[in-house]
PDB file of N, CA, C, O and CB in Angstrom:
ATOM      1  N   UNK A   1     -20.962   4.879   6.224  1.00  0.00           N
ATOM      2  CA  UNK A   1     -20.126   4.234   5.209  1.00  0.00           C
ATOM      3  C   UNK A   1     -19.517   2.994   5.942  1.00  0.00           C
ATOM      4  O   UNK A   1     -18.917   3.073   7.014  1.00  0.00           O
ATOM      5  CB  UNK A   1     -18.970   5.256   4.612  1.00  0.00           C
ATOM      6  N   UNK A   2     -19.736   1.854   5.255  1.00  0.00           N
ATOM      7  CA  UNK A   2     -19.199   0.655   5.811  1.00  0.00           C
ATOM      8  C   UNK A   2     -17.745   0.540   5.658  1.00  0.00           C
ATOM      9  O   UNK A   2     -17.076   1.306   4.965  1.00  0.00           O
ATOM     10  CB  UNK A   2     -19.824  -0.483   5.228  1.00  0.00           C
ATOM     11  N   UNK A   3     -17.265  -0.484   6.358  1.00  0.00           N
ATOM     12  CA  UNK A   3     -15.691  -0.657   6.378  1.00  0.00           C
ATOM     13  C   UNK A   3     -15.185  -0.961   5.023  1.00  0.00           C
ATOM     14  O   UNK A   3     -14.136  -0.474   4.602  1.00  0.00           O
ATOM     15  CB  UNK A   3     -15.209  -1.839   7.350  1.00  0.00           C
ATOM     16  N   UNK A   4     -15.936  -1.773   4.335  1.00  0.00           N
ATOM     17  CA  UNK A   4     -15.341  -2.092   2.921  1.00  0.00           C
ATOM     18  C   UNK A   4     -15.403  -1.043   1.992  1.00  0.00           C
ATOM     19  O   UNK A   4     -14.515  -0.963   1.143  1.00  0.00           O
ATOM     20  CB  UNK A   4     -16.005  -3.214   2.268  1.00  0.00           C
ATOM     21  N   UNK A   5     -16.396  -0.157   2.026  1.00  0.00           N
ATOM     22  CA  UNK A   5     -16.331   1.074   1.241  1.00  0.00           C
ATOM     23  C   UNK A   5     -15.162   1.936   1.515  1.00  0.00           C
ATOM     24  O   UNK A   5     -14.442   2.401   0.632  1.00  0.00           O
ATOM     25  CB  UNK A   5     -17.518   1.852   1.451  1.00  0.00           C
ATOM     26  N   UNK A   6     -14.990   2.151   2.965  1.00  0.00           N
ATOM     27  CA  UNK A   6     -13.883   2.963   3.338  1.00  0.00           C
ATOM     28  C   UNK A   6     -12.614   2.533   2.979  1.00  0.00           C
ATOM     29  O   UNK A   6     -11.737   3.327   2.638  1.00  0.00           O
ATOM     30  CB  UNK A   6     -13.865   3.150   4.622  1.00  0.00           C
ATOM     31  N   UNK A   7     -12.433   1.173   3.037  1.00  0.00           N
ATOM     32  CA  UNK A   7     -11.127   0.561   2.603  1.00  0.00           C
ATOM     33  C   UNK A   7     -10.942   0.759   1.180  1.00  0.00           C
ATOM     34  O   UNK A   7      -9.811   1.061   0.798  1.00  0.00           O
ATOM     35  CB  UNK A   7     -11.043  -0.928   2.909  1.00  0.00           C
ATOM     36  N   UNK A   8     -11.882   0.633   0.336  1.00  0.00           N
ATOM     37  CA  UNK A   8     -11.815   0.815  -1.119  1.00  0.00           C
ATOM     38  C   UNK A   8     -11.462   2.185  -1.458  1.00  0.00           C
ATOM     39  O   UNK A   8     -10.654   2.394  -2.362  1.00  0.00           O
ATOM     40  CB  UNK A   8     -13.093   0.465  -1.778  1.00  0.00           C
ATOM     41  N   UNK A   9     -12.091   3.290  -0.702  1.00  0.00           N
ATOM     42  CA  UNK A   9     -11.826   4.567  -0.966  1.00  0.00           C
ATOM     43  C   UNK A   9     -10.441   4.962  -0.584  1.00  0.00           C
ATOM     44  O   UNK A   9      -9.812   5.767  -1.270  1.00  0.00           O
ATOM     45  CB  UNK A   9     -12.769   5.351  -0.353  1.00  0.00           C
ATOM     46  N   UNK A  10      -9.932   4.399   0.529  1.00  0.00           N
ATOM     47  CA  UNK A  10      -8.445   4.662   0.830  1.00  0.00           C
ATOM     48  C   UNK A  10      -7.584   4.085  -0.216  1.00  0.00           C
ATOM     49  O   UNK A  10      -6.713   4.767  -0.754  1.00  0.00           O
ATOM     50  CB  UNK A  10      -8.006   4.067   2.199  1.00  0.00           C
ATOM     51  N   UNK A  11      -7.804   2.801  -0.536  1.00  0.00           N
ATOM     52  CA  UNK A  11      -7.045   2.280  -1.602  1.00  0.00           C
ATOM     53  C   UNK A  11      -6.947   3.054  -2.876  1.00  0.00           C
ATOM     54  O   UNK A  11      -5.883   3.292  -3.447  1.00  0.00           O
ATOM     55  CB  UNK A  11      -7.535   1.063  -1.892  1.00  0.00           C
ATOM     56  N   UNK A  12      -8.109   3.424  -3.274  1.00  0.00           N
ATOM     57  CA  UNK A  12      -8.268   4.167  -4.530  1.00  0.00           C
ATOM     58  C   UNK A  12      -7.469   5.528  -4.384  1.00  0.00           C
ATOM     59  O   UNK A  12      -6.806   5.897  -5.354  1.00  0.00           O
ATOM     60  CB  UNK A  12      -9.849   4.424  -4.850  1.00  0.00           C
ATOM     61  N   UNK A  13      -7.488   6.203  -3.371  1.00  0.00           N
ATOM     62  CA  UNK A  13      -6.802   7.406  -3.148  1.00  0.00           C
ATOM     63  C   UNK A  13      -5.351   7.294  -3.091  1.00  0.00           C
ATOM     64  O   UNK A  13      -4.568   8.172  -3.455  1.00  0.00           O
ATOM     65  CB  UNK A  13      -7.252   7.984  -1.990  1.00  0.00           C
ATOM     66  N   UNK A  14      -5.024   6.088  -2.580  1.00  0.00           N
ATOM     67  CA  UNK A  14      -3.501   5.840  -2.494  1.00  0.00           C
ATOM     68  C   UNK A  14      -3.015   5.515  -3.890  1.00  0.00           C
ATOM     69  O   UNK A  14      -1.929   5.949  -4.274  1.00  0.00           O
ATOM     70  CB  UNK A  14      -3.118   4.611  -1.472  1.00  0.00           C
ATOM     71  N   UNK A  15      -3.777   4.774  -4.655  1.00  0.00           N
ATOM     72  CA  UNK A  15      -3.479   4.466  -5.989  1.00  0.00           C
ATOM     73  C   UNK A  15      -3.331   5.715  -6.830  1.00  0.00           C
ATOM     74  O   UNK A  15      -2.375   5.862  -7.593  1.00  0.00           O
ATOM     75  CB  UNK A  15      -4.512   3.587  -6.535  1.00  0.00           C
ATOM     76  N   UNK A  16      -4.285   6.608  -6.681  1.00  0.00           N
ATOM     77  CA  UNK A  16      -4.253   7.889  -7.257  1.00  0.00           C
ATOM     78  C   UNK A  16      -2.962   8.641  -6.974  1.00  0.00           C
ATOM     79  O   UNK A  16      -2.290   9.155  -7.868  1.00  0.00           O
ATOM     80  CB  UNK A  16      -5.397   8.648  -6.789  1.00  0.00           C
ATOM     81  N   UNK A  17      -2.662   8.677  -5.721  1.00  0.00           N
ATOM     82  CA  UNK A  17      -1.469   9.422  -5.214  1.00  0.00           C
ATOM     83  C   UNK A  17      -0.215   8.750  -5.914  1.00  0.00           C
ATOM     84  O   UNK A  17       0.675   9.446  -6.403  1.00  0.00           O
ATOM     85  CB  UNK A  17      -1.365   9.353  -3.536  1.00  0.00           C
ATOM     86  N   UNK A  18      -0.186   7.472  -5.937  1.00  0.00           N
ATOM     87  CA  UNK A  18       1.024   6.833  -6.569  1.00  0.00           C
ATOM     88  C   UNK A  18       1.220   7.175  -7.987  1.00  0.00           C
ATOM     89  O   UNK A  18       2.309   7.552  -8.419  1.00  0.00           O
ATOM     90  CB  UNK A  18       0.951   5.357  -6.475  1.00  0.00           C
ATOM     91  N   UNK A  19       0.088   7.032  -8.765  1.00  0.00           N
ATOM     92  CA  UNK A  19       0.071   7.420 -10.286  1.00  0.00           C
ATOM     93  C   UNK A  19       0.373   8.948 -10.439  1.00  0.00           C
ATOM     94  O   UNK A  19       1.029   9.374 -11.390  1.00  0.00           O
ATOM     95  CB  UNK A  19      -1.421   7.082 -10.984  1.00  0.00           C
ATOM     96  N   UNK A  20      -0.088   9.673  -9.553  1.00  0.00           N
ATOM     97  CA  UNK A  20       0.068  11.281  -9.811  1.00  0.00           C
ATOM     98  C   UNK A  20       1.546  11.433  -9.496  1.00  0.00           C
ATOM     99  O   UNK A  20       2.172  12.095 -10.323  1.00  0.00           O
ATOM    100  CB  UNK A  20      -0.960  12.363  -8.756  1.00  0.00           C
ATOM    101  N   UNK A  21       2.216  10.958  -8.479  1.00  0.00           N
ATOM    102  CA  UNK A  21       3.525  11.216  -8.238  1.00  0.00           C
ATOM    103  C   UNK A  21       4.434  10.550  -9.393  1.00  0.00           C
ATOM    104  O   UNK A  21       5.451  11.119  -9.787  1.00  0.00           O
ATOM    105  CB  UNK A  21       3.856  10.714  -6.834  1.00  0.00           C
ATOM    106  N   UNK A  22       4.047   9.426  -9.862  1.00  0.00           N
ATOM    107  CA  UNK A  22       4.742   8.758 -10.831  1.00  0.00           C
ATOM    108  C   UNK A  22       4.745   9.651 -12.216  1.00  0.00           C
ATOM    109  O   UNK A  22       5.804   9.857 -12.809  1.00  0.00           O
ATOM    110  CB  UNK A  22       4.093   7.336 -10.995  1.00  0.00           C
ATOM    111  N   UNK A  23       3.571  10.132 -12.659  1.00  0.00           N
ATOM    112  CA  UNK A  23       3.572  11.015 -13.746  1.00  0.00           C
ATOM    113  C   UNK A  23       4.213  12.278 -13.497  1.00  0.00           C
ATOM    114  O   UNK A  23       4.781  12.832 -14.438  1.00  0.00           O
ATOM    115  CB  UNK A  23       2.297  11.241 -14.169  1.00  0.00           C
ATOM    116  N   UNK A  24       4.200  12.807 -12.362  1.00  0.00           N
ATOM    117  CA  UNK A  24       4.804  14.138 -12.008  1.00  0.00           C
ATOM    118  C   UNK A  24       6.305  13.848 -12.136  1.00  0.00           C
ATOM    119  O   UNK A  24       7.000  14.706 -12.679  1.00  0.00           O
ATOM    120  CB  UNK A  24       4.375  14.696 -10.471  1.00  0.00           C
ATOM    121  N   UNK A  25       6.847  12.761 -11.703  1.00  0.00           N
ATOM    122  CA  UNK A  25       8.261  12.413 -11.776  1.00  0.00           C
ATOM    123  C   UNK A  25       8.624  12.310 -13.166  1.00  0.00           C
ATOM    124  O   UNK A  25       9.673  12.813 -13.569  1.00  0.00           O
ATOM    125  CB  UNK A  25       8.591  11.142 -11.054  1.00  0.00           C
ATOM    126  N   UNK A  26       7.820  11.684 -13.942  1.00  0.00           N
ATOM    127  CA  UNK A  26       8.148  11.336 -15.311  1.00  0.00           C
ATOM    128  C   UNK A  26       8.235  12.751 -16.066  1.00  0.00           C
ATOM    129  O   UNK A  26       9.214  12.978 -16.778  1.00  0.00           O
ATOM    130  CB  UNK A  26       7.005  10.297 -15.968  1.00  0.00           C
ATOM    131  N   UNK A  27       7.278  13.645 -15.925  1.00  0.00           N
ATOM    132  CA  UNK A  27       7.127  14.872 -16.664  1.00  0.00           C
ATOM    133  C   UNK A  27       8.359  15.745 -16.208  1.00  0.00           C
ATOM    134  O   UNK A  27       8.907  16.465 -17.043  1.00  0.00           O
ATOM    135  CB  UNK A  27       5.674  15.586 -16.374  1.00  0.00           C
ATOM    136  N   UNK A  28       8.771  15.705 -15.015  1.00  0.00           N
ATOM    137  CA  UNK A  28       9.947  16.441 -14.459  1.00  0.00           C
ATOM    138  C   UNK A  28      11.223  15.826 -15.115  1.00  0.00           C
ATOM    139  O   UNK A  28      12.129  16.563 -15.504  1.00  0.00           O
ATOM    140  CB  UNK A  28      10.007  16.328 -12.818  1.00  0.00           C
ATOM    141  N   UNK A  29      11.285  14.522 -15.230  1.00  0.00           N
ATOM    142  CA  UNK A  29      12.485  13.842 -15.926  1.00  0.00           C
ATOM    143  C   UNK A  29      12.480  14.276 -17.454  1.00  0.00           C
ATOM    144  O   UNK A  29      13.539  14.462 -18.055  1.00  0.00           O
ATOM    145  CB  UNK A  29      12.387  12.150 -15.796  1.00  0.00           C
ATOM    146  N   UNK A  30      11.407  14.407 -17.969  1.00  0.00           N
ATOM    147  CA  UNK A  30      11.276  14.663 -19.433  1.00  0.00           C
ATOM    148  C   UNK A  30      11.672  16.146 -19.709  1.00  0.00           C
ATOM    149  O   UNK A  30      12.101  16.459 -20.820  1.00  0.00           O
ATOM    150  CB  UNK A  30       9.763  14.365 -19.943  1.00  0.00           C
ATOM    151  N   UNK A  31      11.535  17.045 -18.726  1.00  0.00           N
ATOM    152  CA  UNK A  31      11.923  18.385 -18.915  1.00  0.00           C
ATOM    153  C   UNK A  31      13.545  18.472 -18.807  1.00  0.00           C
ATOM    154  O   UNK A  31      14.115  19.456 -19.279  1.00  0.00           O
ATOM    155  CB  UNK A  31      11.174  19.302 -17.835  1.00  0.00           C
ATOM    156  N   UNK A  32      14.218  17.512 -18.231  1.00  0.00           N
ATOM    157  CA  UNK A  32      15.680  17.620 -18.184  1.00  0.00           C
ATOM    158  C   UNK A  32      16.263  17.318 -19.485  1.00  0.00           C
ATOM    159  O   UNK A  32      17.398  17.738 -19.710  1.00  0.00           O
ATOM    160  CB  UNK A  32      16.267  16.719 -17.160  1.00  0.00           C
ATOM    161  N   UNK A  33      15.621  16.625 -20.404  1.00  0.00           N
ATOM    162  CA  UNK A  33      16.260  16.305 -21.720  1.00  0.00           C
ATOM    163  C   UNK A  33      16.075  17.310 -22.701  1.00  0.00           C
ATOM    164  O   UNK A  33      16.551  17.169 -23.828  1.00  0.00           O
ATOM    165  CB  UNK A  33      15.769  15.072 -22.277  1.00  0.00           C
TER     166      UNK A  33
END
């Protein structure tokens, strides 16, 4: 795996983690109402 592909994979997984935690937080907030 070349460096660019590695970098893209790392950025994709970081983006996925960000969106995942964002939606988890939103769903948790929605349960409070």
